[in-house]
C-alpha positions as CSV (number, residue, x, y, z in Angstrom):
1,X,0.2,0.1,-0.2
2,X,1.1,3.6,-0.6
3,X,1.3,5.9,1.9
4,X,0.1,9.4,1.4
5,X,1.1,10.8,4.3
6,X,4.1,13.2,3.2
7,X,7.5,12.5,4.4
8,X,9.1,16.0,4.7
9,X,12.6,15.6,3.6
10,X,15.5,17.8,6.0
11,X,18.7,19.7,5.2
12,X,21.4,18.4,7.7
13,X,21.1,21.8,10.0
14,X,17.2,21.4,10.3
15,X,18.0,17.4,11.2
16,X,20.3,18.5,13.9
17,X,17.9,20.8,14.7
18,X,15.1,18.1,14.6
19,X,17.2,15.8,16.9
20,X,17.3,19.3,19.3
21,X,21.2,19.6,19.5
22,X,21.6,15.9,20.8
23,X,24.1,15.0,17.7
24,X,26.2,17.7,16.2
25,X,26.4,18.5,12.1
26,X,29.5,16.3,12.0
27,X,28.4,13.5,13.9
28,X,25.1,13.5,12.2
29,X,27.7,13.4,8.6
30,X,29.5,10.1,10.1
31,X,26.0,8.5,10.8
32,X,24.8,9.2,7.3
33,X,28.7,8.2,5.8
34,X,28.4,4.9,7.3
35,X,25.0,4.5,6.8
36,X,23.2,4.0,9.6
37,X,21.1,6.9,8.8
38,X,20.0,6.8,5.1
39,X,19.7,10.0,3.2
40,X,19.1,11.3,-0.6
41,X,21.9,13.3,-2.5
42,X,20.9,16.6,-4.0
43,X,22.5,17.8,-6.8
44,X,26.7,17.8,-5.3
45,X,27.2,17.2,-2.0
46,X,23.9,18.5,-0.9
47,X,22.0,15.7,1.6
48,X,18.2,15.9,2.7
49,X,17.3,13.9,5.6
50,X,13.4,11.6,5.6
51,X,12.1,12.3,9.4
52,X,10.8,8.7,9.0
53,X,14.6,7.6,8.7
54,X,16.1,9.3,11.8
55,X,12.6,7.6,13.5
56,X,14.0,4.8,12.4
57,X,17.4,5.5,14.0
58,X,16.1,6.1,16.9
59,X,14.3,3.1,17.4
60,X,16.5,1.1,16.7
61,X,19.6,3.3,18.6
62,X,16.9,2.7,22.1
63,X,16.7,-1.3,21.1
64,X,20.3,-1.8,21.3
């Protein structure tokens, strides 16, 4: 089934803000590079992170 609920795309700084600054931008970029948080490449080096990818990461991290 296809979801009709929008899944916002956030920039890296917006993602840090969404996480209330609990990780630095540098740490977030490392999590993206390692594949722990999925992201989309838009253009050259611009990245966007789906809110659902953040929530997935948080749920996996709290299960450890």
